[in-house]
C-alpha positions in Angstrom: -0.1 0.1 -0.1 1.1 3.6 -0.9 -0.2 6.6 0.7 0.3 10.4 0.4 -0.3 12.2 3.5 0.9 15.5 4.7 1.4 18.0 7.7 2.0 21.2 8.4 5.1 23.1 10.1 5.5 26.8 10.5 2.1 27.3 8.2 3.9 25.3 5.4 2.6 22.1 4.1 5.0 19.4 4.2 4.1 16.3 2.2 5.4 12.7 2.5 5.0 9.3 1.0 4.6 6.1 2.7 5.1 2.5 0.9 4.6 -0.2 3.0 4.2 -3.7 1.3 5.2 -5.7 4.5 3.1 -8.8 6.0 0.7 -7.1 8.6 1.8 -9.4 11.3 5.7 -8.3 11.2 6.9 -5.5 13.2 8.9 -4.2 10.1 12.0 -1.9 9.9 11.3 1.5 9.0 13.2 3.6 6.4 13.2 7.1 5.4 14.7 8.3 2.4 15.8 11.9 1.8 16.1 13.3 -1.6 18.4 16.0 -3.2 17.9 19.3 -4.7 15.4 20.1 -7.7 13.9 16.3 -6.7 11.2 14.9 -4.4 10.1 11.7 -3.2 9.8 10.5 -6.9 13.5 10.2 -7.1 13.4 7.0 -5.1 10.9 5.2 -7.2 13.7 2.8 -8.3 14.4 1.8 -4.4 10.9 1.1 -3.4 10.5 -2.2 -4.8 13.9 -3.5 -2.9 12.7 -2.0 0.3 9.1 -1.8 0.9 8.5 -5.5 0.6 10.2 -5.8 4.2 10.4 -2.3 5.4 7.9 0.5 5.8 9.4 3.1 3.5 8.9 7.1 4.5 9.7 9.4 1.6 9.3 13.1 2.5 9.3 15.9 0.0 11.8 18.4 1.4 10.7 22.1 2.1 9.9 23.8 -1.4 10.2 20.2 -3.4 7.5 18.0 -4.7 4.0 18.4 -3.1 5.4 20.6 -0.3 5.0 24.0 0.1 6.8 26.4 -1.9 9.8 28.6 -1.1 9.0 32.3 -1.0 11.3 35.0 -3.0 14.5 35.5 -0.9 13.5 32.8 1.9 16.5 31.2 3.5 17.0 27.6 3.8 19.6 25.7 5.6 20.4 22.2 6.4 19.6 22.7 10.0 16.0 24.0 9.1 15.4 21.1 6.6 16.6 18.7 9.4 14.0 20.6 11.8 11.4 19.5 9.1 12.5 16.2 9.2 12.4 15.8 13.0 8.8 17.4 13.0 7.9 14.5 10.7 9.5 12.1 12.9 7.5 13.6 15.8 4.2 13.7 13.7 4.4 10.1 12.8 5.7 9.1 16.3 8.8 7.2 15.1 11.2 5.3 17.3 13.3 3.3 15.1 14.4 4.4 11.6 17.2 3.8 9.3 17.8 6.9 7.3 18.9 7.3 3.8 20.5 10.3 2.4 21.3 11.6 -1.3 22.9 14.6 -2.4 20.9 17.5 -0.4 19.3 14.7 1.7 23.0 13.5 2.7 23.6 16.7 4.1 20.2 16.7 6.2 20.8 13.1 6.9 24.3 14.1 8.4 22.7 16.7 10.7 20.1 14.4 12.5 22.9 12.1 12.9 25.5 14.7 14.5 22.2 15.7 16.8 21.9 12.0 17.7 18.5 12.0 16.8 17.1 9.1 19.5 14.9 7.6 16.7 17.7 7.2 14.1 19.0 3.8 14.1 21.5 3.7 11.0 22.6 6.0 8.4 23.3 5.2 4.6 24.9 8.0 2.4 24.5 7.4 -1.4 26.0 10.3 -3.0 27.4 13.0 -1.2 29.5 16.2 -1.0 31.0 16.6 2.3 31.6 20.3 1.8 28.9 21.5 -1.1 30.4 25.2 -0.8 33.9 23.9 -1.6 32.9 21.5 -4.3 30.3 23.7 -5.9 30.8 27.2 -5.0 32.9 28.0 -7.9 29.8 27.4 -10.1 26.9 29.0 -8.4 27.0 32.5 -9.9 26.7 30.5 -13.3 24.0 28.5 -11.8 22.0 31.3 -10.8 22.3 32.9 -14.4 21.4 29.5 -16.0 18.1 29.6 -13.8 17.5 33.3 -14.7 17.8 33.1 -18.3 16.7 29.2 -19.0 14.8 28.2 -16.1 15.4 25.1 -13.6 15.1 23.0 -16.7 18.0 24.7 -18.5 20.2 24.4 -15.3 19.5 20.7 -15.0 20.3 19.9 -18.6 23.6 22.1 -18.5 24.5 20.3 -15.1 23.0 16.5 -16.1 26.2 15.0 -17.7 28.4 16.0 -14.5 25.7 14.7 -12.2 25.0 11.6 -13.7 28.1 10.5 -15.7 28.0 8.0 -18.7 25.6 5.8 -16.5 22.1 6.7 -18.4 20.9 6.5 -21.7 20.0 9.5 -23.5 16.2 8.9 -22.6 17.3 8.7 -19.0 19.0 12.0 -19.1 16.1 13.6 -20.7 13.6 12.3 -18.1 16.0 13.6 -15.2 16.1 17.0 -16.8 12.3 17.2 -17.5 11.9 15.9 -13.7 14.3 18.3 -12.0 13.0 21.0 -14.2 9.7 20.7 -12.6 11.1 22.6 -9.4 10.3 26.2 -9.0 12.8 28.6 -9.5 12.9 30.1 -6.0 13.5 26.9 -4.6 16.7 26.3 -6.8 17.9 29.7 -5.9 17.3 28.9 -2.2 19.2 25.7 -2.6 22.1 27.5 -4.4 22.5 30.0 -1.4 22.5 27.0 0.8 25.2 25.4 -1.0 27.2 28.4 -0.5 26.7 28.5 3.3 27.5 24.6 3.6 30.8 23.3 4.4 32.3 20.3 6.1 30.5 19.2 9.2 32.3 20.0 12.5 30.8 17.1 14.8 31.2 13.9 12.4 33.1 12.4 15.3 29.7 12.6 17.3 27.8 10.3 15.0 27.2 7.1 17.2 24.9 5.2 14.8 25.9 2.6 12.2 27.0 4.5 9.2 27.8 3.3 5.3 28.8 5.4 2.4 28.2 4.1 -0.8 30.8 5.7 -3.1 31.4 5.5 -7.1 35.0 4.6 -7.9 35.2 4.5 -11.4 36.8 7.8 -12.8 34.6 9.4 -15.2 34.8 11.2 -18.5 35.4 15.1 -18.5 32.0 16.9 -18.2 31.1 20.3 -17.4 30.3 20.8 -13.5 31.6 17.3 -13.0 30.5 16.9 -9.2 32.1 13.2 -8.6 34.3 13.4 -5.4 37.5 11.6 -5.5 37.6 8.5 -3.3 40.7 9.9 -1.5 38.2 12.7 -0.4 35.5 10.2 0.6 38.0 8.2 2.9 39.4 11.1 4.6 36.3 12.4 5.9 34.5 9.0 6.4 37.4 8.4 9.0 36.1 10.9 11.1 33.0 8.8 11.7 33.5 6.0 14.2 33.1 2.7 12.9 31.8 3.9 9.4 31.7 1.7 6.5 32.7 2.6 2.9 31.3 0.4 -0.1 32.8 1.0 -3.6 30.3 0.8 -6.2 31.7 0.3 -9.9 30.1 3.6 -11.2 31.4 6.9 -12.5 28.2 9.2 -11.4 28.0 11.3 -8.4 24.2 10.7 -8.1 24.6 6.9 -7.8 21.2 6.9 -6.2 19.6 7.8 -9.5 22.0 6.1 -11.8 22.3 3.0 -9.9 19.1 2.5 -7.5 19.1 -1.3 -7.9 22.7 -2.1 -6.6 22.1 0.9 -4.0 18.8 -0.3 -2.6 20.3 -3.9 -2.5 23.2 -2.5 -0.5 21.1 -0.5 1.9 18.7 -3.5 2.5 21.4 -5.4 3.3 22.9 -2.8 6.0 19.3 -2.5 7.4 19.2 -6.3 7.9 22.3 -6.2 9.6 21.3 -3.4 12.2 17.4 -4.6 13.0 17.2 -6.2 15.9 
C-alpha cells in the first residue's frame, strides 16, 4: 500500500509518501529516504521495490520540493532548517526506530540529524554526498544562478546533468531527469544554491554514533561540465572521522549514484538495514 499524507510546519505544508508492502503481522523496520535538490520522493521510485516488501518506507518531499509548500522569494533555507522539518515529521509519525538514507542534499540533512544524535535514528546510509558543498560547487553557483534566470530550472538541469550522472544513463534517462528536475520552482533552486554556498564540512562528524555506511562511486568519469563526483581519497578522509563507518565502493562514474544505480544502492541498503535490525 502506498499513501500520500501531509502535515504542516510553521504554516508550510510538508508532504510525504509511505510505501508499505510488508506482512501485516510483522514489526517491520522503518526507512526514511531523503532526496536531493530539485527532486522529490519520486527520485527514489527505483528503490521502493527493493525495500517496501520488508520495510515501511517513508519518503518526504523536502521543503520547497514536490508536493510540499513553496519557497518564498528571498527565503532562507539551511540544512539545519530542513533537518528540523524531518524531526517534525518523525514527531508527527511518532517514529522510534528509523534507518535513514540520504542522497545529495538529503545526505547533508541526514548527516545533520546523525550529528544531533536524533534518538529515533538507528542507522545512516549515504548514497551520493559532497562533504563540503560550498567547496565542491561554490565556484559554479553564480553561473548556475544565471542559468536559472535565463533558461529556467530545466535549463540548469540540462547543463549540469552530464556532470551529475556521468555515463551511466542513456539519452532517454538524461532527458527524463532533466524534465523531472526542471519542474522545481526557480525560487527553490535559488534558495538551495544559497544553502550550498553556506554549507561546509560538518564539524561534529566524530559525534555520530549510529552505524553508518557510505556508498561511493570508484570509476573515474569522463570530463564533463560541472563534474561533481568526489575523489575516493576525499571520501575516505572525511569518513575516517565517523566512528566505525563503512565504505562500500560501487563500480560507477556518477556522483548521483542513487539515481543511476538505484538497484545496487537499494540492495546494499537493504543488506545494511538487515544487519542493524534487532
